N, C-alpha and C positions, 0 to 999 in steps of 0.2 A: 313582453306581454302586449295585449291589445292597446293599452294606454301608451306604451313606449312606441308602438308602431303607428300611432295616430288614428287608429280606427275607433277608439272609445275615448270619451271625456271622463276625467276623474274630477269629481267635485267634492270639496270638504265643506260641510255646513256646521255652524256653531250659533247657538242662541244664548243670550244673556239677558238678565233683568236687573234694572237699577231702581232704587227707591231714593229720591232726593231728600226725603225726610227720615233721618235716622232716629231710632228709638233710643232713649237714654235709660240705662239700667240703674244708674246712680249719679249723684252729684255731691258737691262739697258746699258747706255753709259754715258760718262762724259758730262757735260753741254757744249753745243756748238759743240759737235762732233756727227757725224752720226754713228749709230750702223750698222755694216755690219755682217750678219750671213750667212755663206755658206749653200747652200741648197743641201741636199743629194737626189739622185734618189730613189724614193720609189717603183718603179715598180719591182715586183718579190721579194719583201722583206717580204711579209706577210707569217706567219706560221699558219696553222690551225691544231688543235689537237682534236681528238675524243677519249673520254674515255668511258669505259664500266665497270660496276660493276655487277657481277653475284652474287646474294644473296646465301650465303652458301658455296662459294668457296674462295680459296686463290690462285688465279692464277695471275701472273705478267708476262707480255711480252712486250718487247721493239721492235718496228719494225721501221727500218729506212725508210726515204722517206716520 
């Protein structure tokens, strides 16, 4: 096809999101004692990543931000 002939580029894109603060659905405590778990602010803590793979190239680039 055109990609095999070198007349077209084939690009695969993938996007992922990460949250460094995990929510806790449950916890353990001693019998008769109440468990207290401090809560962290989750606003502005999400990181989104976009990756691209161009078939037939070996290009790596790291961009901040």
